[in-house]
N, C-alpha and C positions, 0 to 999 in steps of 0.2 A: 879952879872952877867948882862950883857947888854941885852937890849930888842932885842929879835930875830925876832920880828914881822916886816914885811916890812911897809913902810910908806903907809898910807891909800890912799892918792891922786894918786900916781902912779898906785896902784892896781885898783882904780876906773876908771882911764883913760884907762888902759889896757883892763878892762872889757867892757868899753863903745866902744872902738875901735873894739874889737872882736864882740860885739853885733851888731854894725852897719854893719860890713863886712858880718856877718852871715845873718842878715835880708835883706840887700841890694842885695847881690849876691846869697843868698840862700845856701851858704856854705863858707868855708874858714876862719871862725872865729878862729878856733884852730891854723891854720897856722900862723895867725897874733899874737895870744895870746902867743904862746910858746916863741918867741923871746922877747916879751914885758915883760913876767913874769921873764925871765932871766935877762934882762937889767934893766928894770924899777923897778921891785919888788925885784930884787936880790935873786930870788929863785935858789937853786941848779938845775942843768940841768934836772935830772930825775924827780925831784919834780915838775918842771915847766911843763914837758910833761904830767905827771899824773894829775896835777891840771887842765890843759887845758881840759882834758877829763871830769873832774867833772863840769867844768864851761859850757862846750858846751851843755850838756843835757838841763839845764834850758833855755839857749839861743835858742836852737832849739824848745823847747816847746812854747816859746813866739813867735818865728817866725811862727811856725805852726798855732798858734791861729790867728795871724794877716793875714796870707795868707788865712786861711779857712774863716775868717770873710769877706774877700774881694772876696770870690769865686774863688781863684786862687790856689786851692790845688787838683791836680789830683791824688786822692787816688788810683784808679785802676792801673794807670801807675806806681805808686811808690811801690806797694806791693812787686813785685819781687826783687827790690833793697833793700827793708827793710829786707827781708829774707836773702839775700846774705850778706848784711851789718851786720846783727846780727852774722852770722857765722864768717865773717871776724873780727868783733870786739872781739869775743870770742878768736879766734886764736891770734890776736894781743895782747890781754890782757895776754894770757898765755906766749907768747914769750917776752913780754916787760921786764920782770925781768932778762931774760937771755942775753940781748944785752947791750952793753956799751952805755954810753951817746954820745960818739963820733960817733958811728954807727947811733944813732938816729938823730944827727945833719946832718950827710951826707945824710941819707935817706930822711929826711924832706927837706933839701936844693935841692936835686935832684928832688923830687916830685914837689916842687914849681917851679923850673926852667922848668921842663917838661910841667907842666900845663900852665905856662905863655907862653911858646913857642907855645904850641898847640893852645891856645886862640888867639895869634897874627897871626898865620899862617892859621887858619881854618875859 
């Protein structure tokens, strides 16, 4: 049986790109990581989506530590978003298994396009 593990270098590069995006912009690492995991690491679609979630938590913890160490972490302003985000994450995790990979691709693509257009126009 052939080795089913993806090559290490593409995985390291995908993680580095996601970490940089997450740390530099404060978000978006997962949006970059999903296509990189599919293309560079050759993961199946749904596995790439779920793997990105597992990778983003440690990336966020590192980014939080860096932002906090530099005095740039507005905790009071972030708490309401944290509560809402936890509820949304729970709902998304429950619904994830019920949707197709095609739906996930379309939804993520639309979210990226919407976010990009909003940033360019506002």
